PDB file of N, CA, C and O in Angstrom:
ATOM      1  N   MET A   1     100.355  93.257 115.197  1.00  0.00           N
ATOM      2  CA  MET A   1     101.349  94.266 115.088  1.00  0.00           C
ATOM      3  C   MET A   1     100.717  94.986 115.896  1.00  0.00           C
ATOM      4  O   MET A   1      99.510  94.871 116.112  1.00  0.00           O
ATOM      5  N   HIS A   2     101.903  96.283 116.736  1.00  0.00           N
ATOM      6  CA  HIS A   2     101.539  97.797 117.279  1.00  0.00           C
ATOM      7  C   HIS A   2     102.341  98.066 117.838  1.00  0.00           C
ATOM      8  O   HIS A   2     103.131  97.330 118.430  1.00  0.00           O
ATOM      9  N   TYR A   3     102.310  99.487 117.758  1.00  0.00           N
ATOM     10  CA  TYR A   3     102.919 100.516 118.568  1.00  0.00           C
ATOM     11  C   TYR A   3     102.160 100.462 120.093  1.00  0.00           C
ATOM     12  O   TYR A   3     100.933 100.410 120.179  1.00  0.00           O
ATOM     13  N   ARG A   4     103.423 100.491 121.778  1.00  0.00           N
ATOM     14  CA  ARG A   4     102.825 100.961 122.861  1.00  0.00           C
ATOM     15  C   ARG A   4     103.541 102.349 123.040  1.00  0.00           C
ATOM     16  O   ARG A   4     104.629 102.613 122.528  1.00  0.00           O
ATOM     17  N   LEU A   5     102.790 103.228 123.843  1.00  0.00           N
ATOM     18  CA  LEU A   5     103.514 104.362 124.320  1.00  0.00           C
ATOM     19  C   LEU A   5     103.620 104.006 125.725  1.00  0.00           C
ATOM     20  O   LEU A   5     102.688 103.295 126.102  1.00  0.00           O
ATOM     21  N   TYR A   6     104.561 104.321 126.687  1.00  0.00           N
ATOM     22  CA  TYR A   6     103.911 104.272 127.409  1.00  0.00           C
ATOM     23  C   TYR A   6     105.770 105.433 128.711  1.00  0.00           C
ATOM     24  O   TYR A   6     106.956 105.703 128.522  1.00  0.00           O
ATOM     25  N   LYS A   7     104.990 105.578 129.535  1.00  0.00           N
ATOM     26  CA  LYS A   7     106.226 106.536 130.598  1.00  0.00           C
ATOM     27  C   LYS A   7     106.909 105.636 131.530  1.00  0.00           C
ATOM     28  O   LYS A   7     106.491 104.879 132.407  1.00  0.00           O
ATOM     29  N   ASP A   8     108.213 105.965 131.043  1.00  0.00           N
ATOM     30  CA  ASP A   8     109.683 104.918 132.626  1.00  0.00           C
ATOM     31  C   ASP A   8     108.843 105.153 133.454  1.00  0.00           C
ATOM     32  O   ASP A   8     107.657 105.454 133.592  1.00  0.00           O
ATOM     33  N   ARG A   9     110.231 104.829 134.261  1.00  0.00           N
ATOM     34  CA  ARG A   9     110.535 104.696 135.163  1.00  0.00           C
ATOM     35  C   ARG A   9     110.721 106.620 135.662  1.00  0.00           C
ATOM     36  O   ARG A   9     110.101 107.067 136.627  1.00  0.00           O
ATOM     37  N   ILE A  10     111.334 107.195 135.097  1.00  0.00           N
ATOM     38  CA  ILE A  10     111.688 108.869 135.284  1.00  0.00           C
ATOM     39  C   ILE A  10     111.152 109.860 134.541  1.00  0.00           C
ATOM     40  O   ILE A  10     111.655 110.888 134.087  1.00  0.00           O
ATOM     41  N   ASN A  11     109.500 109.179 134.445  1.00  0.00           N
ATOM     42  CA  ASN A  11     108.040 109.918 134.176  1.00  0.00           C
ATOM     43  C   ASN A  11     108.323 110.048 132.270  1.00  0.00           C
ATOM     44  O   ASN A  11     107.444 110.620 131.625  1.00  0.00           O
ATOM     45  N   GLN A  12     109.449 109.538 131.590  1.00  0.00           N
ATOM     46  CA  GLN A  12     108.985 110.245 130.892  1.00  0.00           C
ATOM     47  C   GLN A  12     108.419 109.429 128.990  1.00  0.00           C
ATOM     48  O   GLN A  12     108.950 108.347 128.736  1.00  0.00           O
ATOM     49  N   TRP A  13     107.985 109.688 128.507  1.00  0.00           N
ATOM     50  CA  TRP A  13     107.628 108.780 127.269  1.00  0.00           C
ATOM     51  C   TRP A  13     108.971 107.903 126.526  1.00  0.00           C
ATOM     52  O   TRP A  13     110.093 108.210 126.123  1.00  0.00           O
ATOM     53  N   ARG A  14     108.312 106.897 126.591  1.00  0.00           N
ATOM     54  CA  ARG A  14     109.155 105.508 125.186  1.00  0.00           C
ATOM     55  C   ARG A  14     107.458 104.933 124.583  1.00  0.00           C
ATOM     56  O   ARG A  14     106.309 104.928 125.024  1.00  0.00           O
ATOM     57  N   TRP A  15     108.165 104.505 123.356  1.00  0.00           N
ATOM     58  CA  TRP A  15     107.139 103.623 122.963  1.00  0.00           C
ATOM     59  C   TRP A  15     107.699 102.147 122.576  1.00  0.00           C
ATOM     60  O   TRP A  15     108.867 102.300 122.218  1.00  0.00           O
ATOM     61  N   ARG A  16     107.503 101.428 122.539  1.00  0.00           N
ATOM     62  CA  ARG A  16     107.627  99.828 121.952  1.00  0.00           C
ATOM     63  C   ARG A  16     106.865  99.283 120.740  1.00  0.00           C
ATOM     64  O   ARG A  16     105.659  99.391 120.517  1.00  0.00           O
ATOM     65  N   LEU A  17     107.762  98.704 120.033  1.00  0.00           N
ATOM     66  CA  LEU A  17     106.729  97.799 118.455  1.00  0.00           C
ATOM     67  C   LEU A  17     106.743  96.058 119.387  1.00  0.00           C
ATOM     68  O   LEU A  17     107.498  95.125 119.659  1.00  0.00           O
ATOM     69  N   ILE A  18     105.525  96.465 119.538  1.00  0.00           N
ATOM     70  CA  ILE A  18     105.070  94.512 120.004  1.00  0.00           C
ATOM     71  C   ILE A  18     104.799  93.745 119.343  1.00  0.00           C
ATOM     72  O   ILE A  18     103.607  93.818 119.042  1.00  0.00           O
ATOM     73  N   ALA A  19     105.573  92.551 118.673  1.00  0.00           N
ATOM     74  CA  ALA A  19     104.382  92.249 117.617  1.00  0.00           C
ATOM     75  C   ALA A  19     103.825  91.197 117.462  1.00  0.00           C
ATOM     76  O   ALA A  19     104.811  90.525 117.763  1.00  0.00           O
ATOM     77  N   ALA A  20     102.542  89.937 117.092  1.00  0.00           N
ATOM     78  CA  ALA A  20     101.333  89.517 117.936  1.00  0.00           C
ATOM     79  C   ALA A  20     101.361  89.144 118.642  1.00  0.00           C
ATOM     80  O   ALA A  20     100.456  89.117 119.476  1.00  0.00           O
ATOM     81  N   ASN A  21     103.059  88.335 118.759  1.00  0.00           N
ATOM     82  CA  ASN A  21     102.777  87.145 119.658  1.00  0.00           C
ATOM     83  C   ASN A  21     103.303  87.397 121.641  1.00  0.00           C
ATOM     84  O   ASN A  21     103.487  86.740 122.666  1.00  0.00           O
ATOM     85  N   GLY A  22     103.334  88.996 121.056  1.00  0.00           N
ATOM     86  CA  GLY A  22     103.913  90.002 122.499  1.00  0.00           C
ATOM     87  C   GLY A  22     105.174  90.221 122.719  1.00  0.00           C
ATOM     88  O   GLY A  22     105.525  90.740 123.779  1.00  0.00           O
ATOM     89  N   LYS A  23     105.860  89.947 121.983  1.00  0.00           N
ATOM     90  CA  LYS A  23     107.433  90.186 122.023  1.00  0.00           C
ATOM     91  C   LYS A  23     107.662  91.716 121.331  1.00  0.00           C
ATOM     92  O   LYS A  23     106.938  92.310 120.533  1.00  0.00           O
ATOM     93  N   THR A  24     108.812  92.081 121.878  1.00  0.00           N
ATOM     94  CA  THR A  24     109.121  93.465 121.821  1.00  0.00           C
ATOM     95  C   THR A  24     110.066  93.096 120.989  1.00  0.00           C
ATOM     96  O   THR A  24     111.023  92.355 121.217  1.00  0.00           O
ATOM     97  N   LEU A  25     109.527  94.082 119.200  1.00  0.00           N
ATOM     98  CA  LEU A  25     110.896  93.620 118.011  1.00  0.00           C
ATOM     99  C   LEU A  25     111.448  95.322 118.170  1.00  0.00           C
ATOM    100  O   LEU A  25     111.702  95.794 117.062  1.00  0.00           O
ATOM    101  N   ALA A  26     111.592  95.952 118.915  1.00  0.00           N
ATOM    102  CA  ALA A  26     112.386  97.768 118.682  1.00  0.00           C
ATOM    103  C   ALA A  26     111.671  98.239 120.062  1.00  0.00           C
ATOM    104  O   ALA A  26     110.821  97.584 120.666  1.00  0.00           O
ATOM    105  N   ASP A  27     111.927  98.868 120.250  1.00  0.00           N
ATOM    106  CA  ASP A  27     111.926 100.081 121.100  1.00  0.00           C
ATOM    107  C   ASP A  27     112.583 101.760 121.059  1.00  0.00           C
ATOM    108  O   ASP A  27     113.694 101.938 120.557  1.00  0.00           O
ATOM    109  N   SER A  28     111.871 102.807 121.569  1.00  0.00           N
ATOM    110  CA  SER A  28     112.615 103.786 121.378  1.00  0.00           C
ATOM    111  C   SER A  28     113.745 104.218 121.638  1.00  0.00           C
ATOM    112  O   SER A  28     113.968 105.377 121.289  1.00  0.00           O
ATOM    113  N   GLY A  29     114.864 103.437 122.345  1.00  0.00           N
ATOM    114  CA  GLY A  29     116.058 103.743 122.672  1.00  0.00           C
ATOM    115  C   GLY A  29     116.577 104.946 123.465  1.00  0.00           C
ATOM    116  O   GLY A  29     117.702 105.098 123.942  1.00  0.00           O
ATOM    117  N   GLU A  30     115.239 105.990 123.515  1.00  0.00           N
ATOM    118  CA  GLU A  30     115.544 107.057 124.477  1.00  0.00           C
ATOM    119  C   GLU A  30     114.151 107.675 124.846  1.00  0.00           C
ATOM    120  O   GLU A  30     113.180 107.454 124.121  1.00  0.00           O
ATOM    121  N   SER A  31     114.036 108.562 126.138  1.00  0.00           N
ATOM    122  CA  SER A  31     112.906 108.822 126.449  1.00  0.00           C
ATOM    123  C   SER A  31     112.909 110.157 125.594  1.00  0.00           C
ATOM    124  O   SER A  31     113.712 110.629 124.788  1.00  0.00           O
ATOM    125  N   TYR A  32     111.534 110.627 126.156  1.00  0.00           N
ATOM    126  CA  TYR A  32     111.125 111.650 125.291  1.00  0.00           C
ATOM    127  C   TYR A  32     110.107 112.720 126.432  1.00  0.00           C
ATOM    128  O   TYR A  32     109.234 112.199 127.126  1.00  0.00           O
ATOM    129  N   TRP A  33     110.375 114.186 126.480  1.00  0.00           N
ATOM    130  CA  TRP A  33     109.573 114.847 127.122  1.00  0.00           C
ATOM    131  C   TRP A  33     108.478 114.721 127.259  1.00  0.00           C
ATOM    132  O   TRP A  33     108.098 114.518 128.412  1.00  0.00           O
ATOM    133  N   ASN A  34     107.369 114.785 126.068  1.00  0.00           N
ATOM    134  CA  ASN A  34     106.841 115.146 125.577  1.00  0.00           C
ATOM    135  C   ASN A  34     105.953 113.982 124.787  1.00  0.00           C
ATOM    136  O   ASN A  34     106.627 113.529 123.863  1.00  0.00           O
ATOM    137  N   LYS A  35     104.610 113.351 124.878  1.00  0.00           N
ATOM    138  CA  LYS A  35     104.171 112.557 124.457  1.00  0.00           C
ATOM    139  C   LYS A  35     104.281 112.279 122.922  1.00  0.00           C
ATOM    140  O   LYS A  35     104.510 111.273 122.251  1.00  0.00           O
ATOM    141  N   ALA A  36     103.922 114.095 122.545  1.00  0.00           N
ATOM    142  CA  ALA A  36     103.245 114.423 121.056  1.00  0.00           C
ATOM    143  C   ALA A  36     105.000 113.506 120.907  1.00  0.00           C
ATOM    144  O   ALA A  36     104.918 112.305 120.653  1.00  0.00           O
ATOM    145  N   ASP A  37     105.982 113.914 121.018  1.00  0.00           N
ATOM    146  CA  ASP A  37     107.227 113.543 120.684  1.00  0.00           C
ATOM    147  C   ASP A  37     107.630 112.429 120.609  1.00  0.00           C
ATOM    148  O   ASP A  37     108.667 112.347 119.951  1.00  0.00           O
ATOM    149  N   ALA A  38     107.228 111.442 121.032  1.00  0.00           N
ATOM    150  CA  ALA A  38     107.310 110.038 121.281  1.00  0.00           C
ATOM    151  C   ALA A  38     106.805 109.970 120.132  1.00  0.00           C
ATOM    152  O   ALA A  38     107.574 109.828 119.181  1.00  0.00           O
ATOM    153  N   GLN A  39     105.349 110.054 119.900  1.00  0.00           N
ATOM    154  CA  GLN A  39     104.762 109.920 118.564  1.00  0.00           C
ATOM    155  C   GLN A  39     105.410 109.998 117.579  1.00  0.00           C
ATOM    156  O   GLN A  39     105.525 109.104 116.741  1.00  0.00           O
ATOM    157  N   HIS A  40     105.937 111.111 117.549  1.00  0.00           N
ATOM    158  CA  HIS A  40     106.536 111.830 116.124  1.00  0.00           C
ATOM    159  C   HIS A  40     107.476 110.812 115.778  1.00  0.00           C
ATOM    160  O   HIS A  40     107.612 110.376 114.635  1.00  0.00           O
ATOM    161  N   ALA A  41     108.014 110.501 116.610  1.00  0.00           N
ATOM    162  CA  ALA A  41     109.684 109.471 116.598  1.00  0.00           C
ATOM    163  C   ALA A  41     108.935 107.700 115.952  1.00  0.00           C
ATOM    164  O   ALA A  41     109.594 106.780 115.468  1.00  0.00           O
ATOM    165  N   ILE A  42     107.680 107.735 116.145  1.00  0.00           N
ATOM    166  CA  ILE A  42     106.631 106.333 115.557  1.00  0.00           C
ATOM    167  C   ILE A  42     106.819 106.501 113.907  1.00  0.00           C
ATOM    168  O   ILE A  42     107.293 105.916 112.933  1.00  0.00           O
ATOM    169  N   ASP A  43     105.737 108.362 114.492  1.00  0.00           N
ATOM    170  CA  ASP A  43     105.361 108.260 112.624  1.00  0.00           C
ATOM    171  C   ASP A  43     106.314 108.507 111.852  1.00  0.00           C
ATOM    172  O   ASP A  43     105.943 108.611 110.683  1.00  0.00           O
ATOM    173  N   LEU A  44     108.308 108.763 112.157  1.00  0.00           N
ATOM    174  CA  LEU A  44     109.439 108.420 111.166  1.00  0.00           C
ATOM    175  C   LEU A  44     109.335 107.005 111.113  1.00  0.00           C
ATOM    176  O   LEU A  44     109.131 106.678 109.944  1.00  0.00           O
ATOM    177  N   VAL A  45     109.411 105.542 112.241  1.00  0.00           N
ATOM    178  CA  VAL A  45     109.785 104.760 112.311  1.00  0.00           C
ATOM    179  C   VAL A  45     108.248 104.103 111.321  1.00  0.00           C
ATOM    180  O   VAL A  45     108.254 103.512 110.241  1.00  0.00           O
ATOM    181  N   LYS A  46     107.674 104.290 111.745  1.00  0.00           N
ATOM    182  CA  LYS A  46     106.502 104.087 110.320  1.00  0.00           C
ATOM    183  C   LYS A  46     107.158 104.620 108.486  1.00  0.00           C
ATOM    184  O   LYS A  46     107.316 104.076 107.393  1.00  0.00           O
ATOM    185  N   GLY A  47     107.266 105.370 108.827  1.00  0.00           N
ATOM    186  CA  GLY A  47     107.469 106.046 107.190  1.00  0.00           C
ATOM    187  C   GLY A  47     109.292 105.995 106.908  1.00  0.00           C
ATOM    188  O   GLY A  47     110.039 106.657 106.187  1.00  0.00           O
ATOM    189  N   SER A  48     109.529 104.746 107.972  1.00  0.00           N
ATOM    190  CA  SER A  48     110.939 104.233 107.204  1.00  0.00           C
ATOM    191  C   SER A  48     111.092 103.055 106.583  1.00  0.00           C
ATOM    192  O   SER A  48     112.181 102.516 106.388  1.00  0.00           O
ATOM    193  N   TYR A  49     109.840 102.550 106.202  1.00  0.00           N
ATOM    194  CA  TYR A  49     109.903 100.832 105.374  1.00  0.00           C
ATOM    195  C   TYR A  49     110.563 100.554 104.355  1.00  0.00           C
ATOM    196  O   TYR A  49     110.905  99.434 103.977  1.00  0.00           O
ATOM    197  N   SER A  50     110.914 102.282 103.527  1.00  0.00           N
ATOM    198  CA  SER A  50     111.673 102.079 101.800  1.00  0.00           C
ATOM    199  C   SER A  50     113.008 102.077 102.483  1.00  0.00           C
ATOM    200  O   SER A  50     114.074 101.870 101.904  1.00  0.00           O
ATOM    201  N   ALA A  51     112.893 102.273 103.493  1.00  0.00           N
ATOM    202  CA  ALA A  51     114.509 102.965 103.940  1.00  0.00           C
ATOM    203  C   ALA A  51     115.827 101.866 103.126  1.00  0.00           C
ATOM    204  O   ALA A  51     115.338 100.748 103.291  1.00  0.00           O
ATOM    205  N   PRO A  52     117.163 101.665 102.383  1.00  0.00           N
ATOM    206  CA  PRO A  52     117.244 100.951 102.527  1.00  0.00           C
ATOM    207  C   PRO A  52     118.186 100.246 103.823  1.00  0.00           C
ATOM    208  O   PRO A  52     118.399 100.990 104.781  1.00  0.00           O
ATOM    209  N   VAL A  53     118.733  98.882 103.873  1.00  0.00           N
ATOM    210  CA  VAL A  53     119.146  97.853 104.649  1.00  0.00           C
ATOM    211  C   VAL A  53     120.327  97.896 104.050  1.00  0.00           C
ATOM    212  O   VAL A  53     120.385  97.815 102.824  1.00  0.00           O
ATOM    213  N   TYR A  54     121.685  98.059 104.979  1.00  0.00           N
ATOM    214  CA  TYR A  54     123.025  98.278 105.455  1.00  0.00           C
ATOM    215  C   TYR A  54     123.621  96.959 105.297  1.00  0.00           C
ATOM    216  O   TYR A  54     122.964  96.653 104.302  1.00  0.00           O
ATOM    217  N   GLU A  55     124.342  95.960 105.501  1.00  0.00           N
ATOM    218  CA  GLU A  55     124.837  94.868 105.931  1.00  0.00           C
ATOM    219  C   GLU A  55     126.573  95.618 106.578  1.00  0.00           C
ATOM    220  O   GLU A  55     127.410  94.880 107.096  1.00  0.00           O
TER     221      GLU A  55
END
C-alpha cells in the first residue's frame, strides 16, 4: 500500500492511497495549490489510524 501524489487536469496537487493490487482505496477529494499542502493532508490521514469509526 502506498500514497501517490499527482497533478490533476487543472495542474493542482492531489493524492491517492493505492492498495497492493493497484486499486484506489482513498483519494484527496480536493486539490491543493501547493505540493506541501497535499503532503500535509497525507500526513493527517496517516495520523488518523486511531480515530473512532461511527456508523
